C-alpha positions in Angstrom: -29.6 91.0 82.3 -26.3 91.4 84.3 -26.7 88.0 85.8 -27.2 86.1 82.6 -23.6 86.5 81.2 -21.8 85.0 84.2 -24.3 82.1 84.2 -23.6 81.3 80.5 -19.9 81.6 81.1 -20.1 79.1 84.0 -22.0 76.7 81.8 -19.5 77.0 79.0 -16.5 76.6 81.2 -18.1 73.5 82.8 -18.8 72.0 79.4 -15.2 72.6 78.2 -13.9 71.0 81.5 -16.0 67.9 80.9 -14.7 67.6 77.3 -11.1 67.8 78.5 -11.7 65.2 81.2 -13.3 62.8 78.7 -10.5 63.2 76.3 -7.9 62.5 79.0 -9.8 59.4 80.1 -9.9 58.0 76.6 -6.2 58.7 76.1 -5.4 57.0 79.5 -7.2 53.9 78.6 -6.2 53.6 75.0 -4.1 50.5 74.0 -0.3 50.8 74.2 1.5 51.4 70.9 3.8 48.5 71.5 1.5 45.7 70.2 0.6 47.7 67.1 4.3 48.1 66.3 4.8 44.4 66.8 1.8 43.7 64.5 3.5 45.5 61.6 6.8 43.5 61.8 7.6 41.5 58.7 8.6 37.8 58.8 12.2 38.8 57.8 12.8 40.9 60.9 10.4 39.4 63.5 13.1 37.2 64.9 15.2 40.2 65.7 12.5 42.2 67.4 13.5 43.7 70.7 10.4 45.9 71.2 8.7 43.5 73.5 6.5 44.5 76.4 7.6 47.2 78.9 10.0 46.1 81.6 8.7 42.8 83.0 7.0 43.3 86.3 7.9 39.8 87.7 11.2 39.0 89.3 13.5 36.1 88.4 13.0 33.7 91.2 16.3 32.1 92.3 15.1 28.5 92.4 16.3 25.4 90.5 13.6 22.8 90.0 14.1 19.1 89.1 11.9 16.1 89.1 12.9 12.6 90.4 11.3 9.4 91.6 13.9 9.3 94.3 14.9 11.8 97.0 18.3 13.5 96.5 20.2 11.2 98.9 19.0 8.1 97.2 20.0 9.1 93.7 22.7 7.1 91.8 26.1 8.7 92.0 26.1 10.1 88.5 22.6 11.7 88.9 23.5 13.0 92.3 26.7 14.6 90.9 24.8 16.4 88.1 22.1 17.5 90.5 24.6 19.0 92.9 26.3 20.9 90.1 23.4 23.3 90.2 24.0 24.1 93.9 27.8 24.4 93.5 27.6 26.9 90.7 24.6 28.9 91.8 25.1 30.2 95.3 22.0 31.8 96.7 19.6 29.6 94.6 17.2 27.3 96.3 17.2 23.7 95.0 13.9 21.9 94.8 13.8 18.2 93.9 10.2 17.2 93.1 9.3 13.6 93.8 6.0 12.2 92.6 4.4 12.9 95.9 5.6 16.5 96.0 4.5 17.0 92.4 0.9 15.9 93.2 0.9 18.2 96.2 2.1 21.1 94.1 -0.7 20.6 91.6 -3.3 20.2 94.2 -2.2 23.5 95.9 -1.9 25.6 92.7 -4.0 24.0 89.9 -6.7 21.8 91.5 -9.7 23.7 90.2 -8.3 24.2 86.7 -8.5 22.2 83.5 -4.7 21.8 83.7 -5.0 20.2 87.2 -7.8 17.9 86.0 -5.6 16.7 83.1 -2.6 16.1 85.3 -4.5 13.8 87.7 -6.2 11.9 84.8 -2.9 11.2 83.1 -1.1 8.2 84.7 2.0 8.2 82.4 4.9 9.5 84.5 6.8 11.2 81.6 3.7 13.2 80.5 3.3 14.3 84.1 7.0 15.3 84.2 6.5 17.5 81.1 3.3 19.0 82.6 4.8 19.8 86.0 7.7 21.7 84.5 5.4 24.0 82.6 3.1 24.4 85.7 6.0 25.3 87.9 7.4 27.8 85.4 4.0 29.4 85.2 3.3 29.6 88.9 6.7 30.2 90.4 9.3 30.6 87.6 12.9 29.9 88.2 15.0 27.4 86.2 13.8 23.9 85.4 16.3 21.1 84.5 16.0 17.4 83.8 17.9 15.2 86.1 20.4 14.3 83.4 21.4 17.9 82.8 24.5 19.4 84.4 25.2 23.1 85.0 28.3 24.4 83.1 28.0 28.2 83.8 26.2 30.1 86.6 22.6 31.0 85.8 23.4 34.7 86.4 25.4 34.6 83.2 22.7 33.2 81.0 20.5 36.2 80.2 21.8 38.4 77.4 22.1 41.9 79.0 20.3 43.7 76.2 17.1 41.7 76.9 17.3 41.6 80.7 14.5 44.1 81.3 12.0 42.8 78.7 12.7 39.0 78.9 10.3 36.7 80.8 11.2 33.3 79.3 14.6 31.9 78.2 14.6 29.0 75.7 17.4 27.3 73.7 17.7 25.5 70.4 18.0 21.7 70.7 18.4 20.5 67.1 18.7 22.4 63.8 19.5 19.9 61.0 17.9 17.3 58.8 17.9 14.6 61.5 16.8 14.7 65.1 18.3 12.6 67.9 15.6 10.0 67.3 16.0 10.0 63.5 12.9 12.1 62.7 12.8 14.1 59.5 10.2 16.5 58.1 8.5 15.3 54.9 8.8 18.7 53.3 12.6 18.5 53.2 13.1 21.4 55.6 15.4 21.1 58.6 14.2 19.6 61.8 14.2 22.4 64.3 13.2 22.1 68.0 13.7 24.0 71.2 15.0 22.3 74.3 12.5 21.4 77.1 15.1 19.8 79.4 16.1 23.3 80.5 13.7 26.2 80.8 14.1 29.6 82.6 11.1 31.8 83.3 9.7 34.5 85.5 6.3 33.7 87.0 3.0 34.3 85.2 4.5 34.8 81.7 2.0 34.9 78.7 3.9 32.3 76.7 4.0 29.8 79.5 0.3 30.2 80.1 -0.3 29.7 76.4 1.9 26.6 76.5 0.0 25.1 79.5 -3.2 25.5 77.6 -1.8 24.0 74.5 -0.3 20.8 75.9 -3.3 20.0 78.1 -5.5 20.6 75.0 -3.2 18.3 73.0 -3.9 15.5 75.4 -7.6 16.0 75.4 -7.8 16.0 71.7 -5.6 12.9 71.4 -7.9 11.0 73.8 -11.0 12.1 71.9 -9.5 11.1 68.5 -8.7 7.6 69.9 -12.0 7.3 71.7 -10.1 6.6 74.9 -9.3 8.2 78.2 -6.1 9.8 79.3 -5.6 7.2 82.0 -6.1 4.2 79.7 -4.1 5.3 76.7 -0.7 3.8 75.9 1.7 6.5 74.7 4.4 6.0 72.1 7.7 8.0 72.1 6.3 10.2 69.3 3.1 10.8 71.3 5.1 12.1 74.2 7.2 14.4 72.0 4.2 15.7 70.0 1.7 16.3 72.8 3.7 17.6 75.8 7.4 17.3 74.8 9.8 19.6 72.9 7.9 19.3 69.6 4.7 20.5 71.2 6.5 23.3 73.0 8.2 24.4 69.7 5.0 24.6 67.8 3.2 26.3 70.6 5.9 29.0 70.5 5.5 29.4 66.7 1.7 29.9 67.2 2.2 32.2 70.1 4.7 34.4 68.3 2.6 34.4 65.1 -0.4 35.6 67.1 1.7 38.2 68.9 3.3 39.7 65.8 0.6 39.2 63.2 3.1 37.3 61.0 3.9 33.7 60.3 6.7 32.7 62.6 8.4 29.4 61.8 11.7 27.7 62.2 13.0 29.9 59.4 13.1 32.8 61.8 15.6 31.0 64.1 17.5 28.4 62.1 21.3 28.8 62.3 21.2 31.8 64.6 24.5 32.8 66.2 23.1 35.6 68.4 20.1 35.5 70.8 16.7 36.7 69.5 13.6 37.9 71.3 9.9 38.0 70.4 7.7 39.5 73.1 9.0 38.2 76.4 10.6 35.1 74.9 14.4 35.0 74.4 15.8 32.3 72.1 19.4 31.3 72.6 21.6 29.7 69.9 22.2 26.0 69.9 25.5 26.2 71.7 23.8 27.3 74.9 21.5 24.3 75.7 22.1 21.9 72.8 24.3 18.9 73.1 27.7 18.7 71.5 26.9 16.4 68.6 23.8 18.4 67.7 26.0 21.5 67.5 28.1 19.8 64.9 25.1 18.5 63.0 23.8 22.1 62.8 27.1 23.0 61.0 28.8 24.8 63.9 32.1 24.1 65.6 32.2 23.3 69.2 32.7 26.4 71.5 32.9 25.5 75.2 32.8 29.2 76.1 29.1 29.3 74.9 27.9 26.2 76.6 25.6 26.8 79.6 24.3 23.3 80.3 25.3 19.8 79.3 22.6 17.2 78.6 23.7 13.6 79.0 20.8 12.0 77.2 20.0 9.4 79.8 16.6 9.2 78.2 15.4 6.2 80.3 11.8 7.1 79.8 12.0 5.9 76.2 12.5 2.4 77.3 8.9 2.4 78.8 7.2 3.8 75.6 6.9 2.0 72.3 8.2 3.3 69.0 5.3 4.1 66.6 6.6 3.1 63.1 7.0 5.8 60.4 5.5 5.1 57.0 8.9 4.0 55.8 9.2 1.5 58.6 5.7 0.2 58.0 6.7 -0.4 54.3 9.8 -2.3 55.5 7.8 -4.4 57.9 5.1 -5.2 55.3 7.8 -6.3 52.8 9.4 -8.4 55.5 6.1 -10.0 56.3 5.4 -10.8 52.6 8.9 -12.4 52.4 8.2 -14.4 55.5 4.9 -15.6 54.0 6.6 -16.8 50.9 9.3 -18.5 53.0 6.6 -20.2 55.1 4.7 -21.4 52.0 7.9 -22.9 50.6 8.7 -24.6 53.9 5.1 -26.0 54.1 5.4 -27.4 50.6 8.8 -28.9 51.5 7.3 -30.6 54.6 4.4 -32.0 52.5 6.8 -33.5 50.0 8.8 -35.1 52.9 5.6 -36.4 54.4 4.7 -38.1 51.2 8.2 -39.7 51.0 7.8 -40.8 54.6 4.5 -42.5 53.8 6.0 -44.4 51.0 8.9 -45.3 53.2 6.5 -46.5 55.9 4.7 -48.8 53.4 8.0 -50.3 52.2 9.2 -51.0 55.7 5.9 -52.6 56.6 6.3 -55.0 53.6 9.7 -56.1 54.9 8.4 -56.8 58.4 9.3 -53.6 60.3 6.9 -53.1 63.1 4.3 -50.2 63.1 5.9 -48.8 66.2 9.3 -48.6 64.5 7.7 -47.0 61.5 6.0 -44.3 63.6 9.3 -43.7 65.3 11.1 -43.3 62.0 8.3 -41.0 60.7 8.4 -38.8 63.7 12.1 -38.4 63.9 12.2 -37.5 60.2 9.6 -34.8 60.5 10.7 -33.1 63.7 13.8 -31.4 62.3 11.7 -30.0 59.5 9.0 -28.6 61.9 11.7 -27.3 64.2 13.4 -25.6 61.2 10.1 -24.0 60.2 9.4 -22.8 63.7 12.9 -21.4 64.1 12.7 -19.6 60.8 9.3 -18.0 61.5 10.5 -16.9 64.9 13.6 -15.4 63.5 11.8 -13.5 60.7 9.2 -12.2 63.2 11.9 -11.2 65.6 13.8 -9.3 62.9 10.6 -7.5 61.8 10.1 -6.4 65.4 13.7 -5.3 65.7 13.3 -3.2 62.5 10.2 -1.7 63.9 11.8 -0.7 67.2 15.3 0.2 66.1 14.9 1.1 62.5 16.3 4.6 63.0 19.1 6.1 65.0 18.1 6.8 68.6 
């Protein structure tokens, strides 16, 4: 009997110890409270959220990345000068100029067995590849990406708002915040056109938003090819296709969806329009338009120029647009259809005029035959009479067609 009590006690103590251990294990593996707090944010305060993830575990790599078809020493003087501005103002940063060959090598080394890598090598359009490679590099290595026509105005070490330095993993800036974009685009709903810059991006490696962005833009290209029953290699891309599938429009909407998923709210341009202070959602910091936006876009957004806030200067070289056609908007299509109808009426009038002149020429030919003019002279007279009319018609049709084409290509500010 004396042995039974210690045995029962040992069993009881062991059972209690097991319960404590299980409780501790469940607590240790329970989700962090941070996402739950973000999920309860309202649309009104989501753009001011600073409760992102815990201190970002990845370092800011001191590398400036750019893409170019030419090596640095072969660049035109103006591009060389802009490119060198990054070295002069950022001592201790490595400068990587990625030519087409180096870009392909980078993708083979880091993304070859991924859907992203497959899409990259299927796409033959160089500007789409340029968009893709900047996102790939920001995901894999991080650092700062800049287009070749972007100059550095302030050292990179001054870019990050100190209050977000520990949490931040991506730094984006506003490009345009007004009714009209640099290419004349407007939204049909009457709201302001709002986009983030993709000519300058700063990121730590392996950030969730950049991964989301890579998946989004490669998916955009796949869906576009399927919709057009074509292949990525065969498709001809308009300026709008580039902007909407891999460019700043695509990046902006990817961020809206990423932020909406992260916070459980609907994040739109309304959370960021006309901001004068940086905002953060999750690991993504958004800078006001003065930082990365161009001067005229700052004014269009309703702000005064403030050089003290300018971090980069974009010179809008935009040579890629010359190699991509401009898909007409519904308004331009209506203008073109009206011009074509007017041209048809004009052509019918000219045809009727020529027929009348032909009849007159036939009468004239009969009269000259009666007075002894040779058939050869008659044909010569008939031919010389009609040629100016035919030339006039041809010239008029060509001019009308040319003007229609001009309206289709340049019908909006660019």
